[in-house]
C-alpha positions in Angstrom: 5.1 55.6 2.1 4.8 51.9 1.5 6.5 49.1 3.5 10.0 48.1 2.2 10.1 44.8 0.3 11.2 41.9 2.6 11.5 38.6 0.6 11.6 36.6 3.9 7.9 37.1 4.5 6.7 35.8 1.2 5.1 32.4 0.7 4.9 31.1 4.3 1.1 30.7 4.0 1.5 28.6 0.9 4.3 26.5 2.5 2.0 25.8 5.5 -0.8 24.6 3.2 1.7 22.3 1.4 2.9 20.9 4.7 -0.6 20.3 6.0 -1.6 18.6 2.7 1.5 16.4 2.8 0.8 15.3 6.3 -2.8 14.5 5.4 -1.6 12.4 2.4 0.8 10.5 4.6 -2.0 9.9 7.1 -4.3 8.7 4.4 -1.7 6.4 2.9 -0.9 4.9 6.3 -4.6 4.3 7.1 -5.2 2.6 3.7 -2.1 0.4 4.2 -3.1 -0.5 7.8 -6.6 -1.5 6.7 -5.8 -3.4 3.5 -2.3 -5.0 3.9 -2.1 -8.7 4.2 1.1 -10.5 5.0 2.1 -13.0 2.3 1.8 -15.8 5.0 -1.6 -14.7 6.2 -3.8 -17.8 6.5 -6.8 -16.0 4.9 -4.8 -15.4 1.7 -3.7 -19.0 1.1 -6.8 -20.1 -0.6 -6.6 -17.3 -3.2 -3.0 -18.2 -4.1 -3.7 -21.9 -4.1 -6.6 -21.6 -6.5 -4.7 -19.2 -8.8 -1.6 -21.4 -8.9 -3.7 -24.6 -9.6 -5.3 -22.9 -12.5 -1.9 -21.7 -13.9 -0.5 -25.2 -13.4 -3.4 -26.9 -15.2 -3.0 -24.6 -18.2 0.8 -25.2 -18.3 0.3 -29.0 -17.9 2.2 -29.1 -14.6 1.0 -30.8 -11.4 -0.9 -28.5 -9.2 0.8 -27.0 -6.1 0.0 -28.6 -2.8 -1.7 -26.7 -0.1 1.5 -27.0 2.1 3.4 -25.1 -0.5 1.3 -22.0 0.4 1.4 -22.4 4.1 -2.0 -23.9 4.4 -3.3 -26.1 7.2 -1.8 -29.6 7.4 
């Protein structure tokens, strides 16, 4: 005679795999964020924005932004 059907025992292995995969993806996303995020006021990022803004301003015929506008050194 076979075991009676019990729907409560079905799918727990797959649910565990999904939970482990989700935890791994969250860990990967956190690690990438931690290693690559730069705050907008980060001093290392000011040169990039200043150069980009001065190019945009020169194309639009406006005066270029000053370095102080981007939090640069005074």
